[in-house]
N, C-alpha and C positions, 0 to 999 in steps of 0.2 A: 338340369335347369340352367338357363341362361339369363344374365341380367344385362339390360342395355340401357344406355343413356341416349336420349333422342333430343335433338334440337331442330325445331321447324321454324325458320324465319321467313316472313312474308314482308316485302317492302313496296309500297307505292310512292312513287315520286311524281309531283304534279308540275305542269308547266307554269302555273301561277297559283295564287291563293285559293284555297277552298275552305269550306266551313261546314258545320252541322253534319258530321260524319257519323253515321249510325251503322254498326257492324255486329255480326255474330260469327262465332268460329266453332267448329267441331274438330278439336285437336287433342282432347284428353283421351288417352288409350283406354279400351275397355278393361273392366275389372271383373273377372269371373273365375270359374274353377280351373281354367287352363292358362290364365294370364293375369298377373297381378300388376296394377298400377301403384307403385310404392311412393312416388313423388310426382307432383305436377305443379308447374308455375307458368302463369301467363303474364306477360308484361308488354306494354306498349309505349311507343315514343312518337308523339307526345303522350304523356302520362294520362291514365284514365282510371276510373273506378267502375267495376262491372257487376253484373249479376249472373247467375247460372241456374240452369234447370235441366231436366231430362225430357227429351222429345218423345213422340209416340213410339219410336223404335228403341227407347232406352238409351240413347246417345246423350252424352253431356254436351250442352250448348252454353257457351259463354257469350254474353252480350255486353257491349261497351259503346259509349258515345264520346265523340270529341267535338265540342261545339265551337270553341274559338277558331279563328283563322290559322291554317297551317299549310305548309308546302310539301310535307312528306308524312308518311305513316308507316311505322315499323311494328310488326307484330311477332313476338317471339314466344313459342311454347316450348317449354323444357320439361322433360319427364324422365322418370326411371321406371323401366318395366322389367318384371321378372316373368320369363316364359317357363311354364311348367311342362312336364311330360304330359302330353295329351292323352286322355283316356282312350283305350282301344275301342273303336267303333264296331258295331255289329256289321257282319259282312253284307247285308242288304241283298238277299237272294230272291226277292220278289221279281217275278217275270214281268217284262214290259207289257205282255199281252194281258196282264191282270190290271193294268193301270186304269183302264176305262171304268172298271167297277168301283174305283175309289174317287173319281173325279168330283162328284157331288160333295162328298165330305171334305175334300181338299179345298174346294171353292168356298165352302162355308167357313172353314178355319183360317185360310190363308189367301183370301181374295186379293189383298193388297199386293202380294207377290205373284199374282197370276195375270192381272189385267194389263193391257199395253199402256205404255207411257210415252211421253214425247221423245225420250231417248231410245226407248225400246218399243217401237211400234211392231205389230205382228204382220210384217210384210211377207209377200209371196216368195221372196228370195230365200226365206228361211226354210222352206219346204225341202229344197235340195239337201240342205245340211241335216235336216231331221231324217230324211230317208237314208242318207249315207250313214248316219250315226246308228240308226235302227238296225242296219245290216252289218255295221262294223263291230258291234259288241258281242257279248256272250248270251244275249237274250234276256238279261235281267235289266232292271231300271238302272241300277248302278253302272252296269256295263254300258248302257246307252249314254249316260251322262258323261262317263270317262271317255267314251269314243267321240262324243261331241266336242269336249275340251281338247282332245288330241287332234281332232280334225281342224279346229280353228288355229291351233298352234302351228300345224303343218302348212295349211293353205294360206294363211294371212301373214304378210310381211310386217315385221315391227319397223316402223319408219316414222320418225318425228316430222311434223310439218304437213303430213298428208290430210290430217283432220284437225279440228279445233275443239275447244272446250264445250261448245254447243252442238257438236256433230251428233246426229242420231246414227243408228246402225245402218241406215240406208247409205250413208257416205262410205263407211268402211266396207260394206258388202260390195258396193259398185267398184271401189278402188282396190279391194283385196289387201288392204293395208291399214295401219293405224298404230295406236299405242295401247297400253294396258287398259285404259278407260274404254276404248272401243272393244277390245277382245272380250272384256267382262260383260259388256252390254250385249254382244252378239251371243255369248253363251246363255245369258238370261233369256234372250228372245227365243233361242232354240228350245230351252227347257219349258218356258211358259207356253209356247205355242203347242207343245206336246202335252200339256196339262200338268206339268210339275212346278210347284211354287219355287221361285228362285230369288235371291236377294243379293244386292251389290254390297261388297265389302271394301271399305276405304281403310288404308293402313300404310305400313312400311314394310320393305323387304330388306332385311339386314344382309349385306354382302357376306358370302362365305368366308372371305379373308378376314372379316371382322369378328369371327367366332373365337379367335384366339385372344386371351387376355392381353397379349402384347401388341395387338393390332393398333394402328394409328387411326386417327379420325378419318372416316371414309364416307363417301356419298352413297346413297342407296341406288339400286338399279333405276334406270331412267334418267339419270343425270340431274341430281340435286332436285328431285321432285318425290311426291308421295306415289304410293303404289295402289293397285286395285285388283281385285279377283272376284270370285262369285261363290256362293253356297247354294246348293240345290237340295230341296227336301225330298228324302225318300220315305214313302209311306211306312215301311217296315223298320227303319233305322235312323231316322232323323236327318239333320243337316249334314251335307257332304260337301267339303270345301275343295275347290279346284282353281288352279291358276293357269289359264290358257296361254298367258304371255310367257311364263317361265317354262311350261311344258313338263313340270316335275310335281310330285305330291307336295302338299303343304307341309311345313315343318315348323320347328321352334323359331325359325328366322322370319316368319310371317307375323308381324305385330298388328293386331286389329285395333282400329280407331272407332269406326262407326259402320252401322248397317243402314240400308235403305232400299227403296224400290229401284233407284238408279242414282247416278251421280248428283242429280238435283237435290236429293235428300241429304246428302253427306258432304257437300262442298266444304273443304277445310276453312275457307274464308269467304264471307259474303257481306256485302254492304253497299250503302249509298252515300253520296255526299252532294253538297250544293256548291257550284262553281262552274265557270266556263272552261277551266283548265283541262287539258288532256292529261293522261297518266301513263306511266311506265311501270310495269309489274316485274319484280324479280322474286324468285323463291329458292331458298337454300335449305336442303334437308341433310342432316348429318346424324350418324349413329356410331356408337362404339360401346364395347363392354365398359362398364363403370363400377368398379369396386376398388376399395383400398385394401391394404394388406390384411385387414381384419375381416374382409368379406363384406364390408358395409358400403352402400352406395355413396358416391360423392355428386353433389349437385352444385355447380359453380354459380356464383352470384352474378346477376345481370344488373347493371347500372343504367338507369334510363334518365332522361332529362325532360323537363316540361317546356312547352313553348306556348305561346299565348297570343269588325264582324260584318262582312258583306253577305247579302243574301240574294242568290240568283237561283237558276233552275236546279233540280235534283238529278244527279247522275249516278249510274251503278258503278261500283268498284269492279274492275276487271277480274274475273275468277281465273284460277290457274288449272290447266288441264292435268289430269293424273296420268303419268307417263310410266 
């Protein structure tokens, strides 16, 4: 088991005064049989009071408003997560040729994870990847999914700046490049177009060097940003997780935060504000093992200050691309 301390800081700086900022975040890690969220704290500067609820996919959503005039907004989510040894999954030996006989029941049960979306349209460019993955596996559904993930990892170049937060898979397919958000979306497209339910996973990847208790504070892969991968549903064995960016099996270092149909369902921070001012966005994600000599988690205190009305047009907070 591994215990991690996570700090996700998002900061907006505005060129002038803004007001009536309404925001929601999905930053609280998932708590289930393979991962425990032991502590979670969300603080903002300017200070705010918020509410929380679970969305349709079971993710925690925290909402807060800042109505007075302000020139910046900082959101810090701090959590302690315990990653358990994942249960051994069944091998998934169902043949790919048997999949068509299960399409109707899969559509009835998992339609949300099968239909095309704005980020993941069922474009013709996916057909080549489907054909190659079909021939590159061992004839099983799980083999097809693994071959598709490997294919994306091998054929697409990890390159920041080639795509943006609103890019669909059409951009990454035409460029042959992107970041983890794009790679996860392409894998979703391949699986869904072949008839397999697939969901987007937002989270963090703990650097291997940080697995030691003596490790210093380190950034996650992607350069101070959150990570993303995909899970595909196998009719005979359940959800299978794959990371086409890393090109390696999922492990205890993958910390899950939210599930969705695509990035649009799980954006870590989303909001709107009123004002003519432009904005600059910065995101800083840090993670480290966090235990004291007695094996108990330590969660440092964050001190925030309050600040404290012009009304103009409503504008959208700039979202961050998952890298």
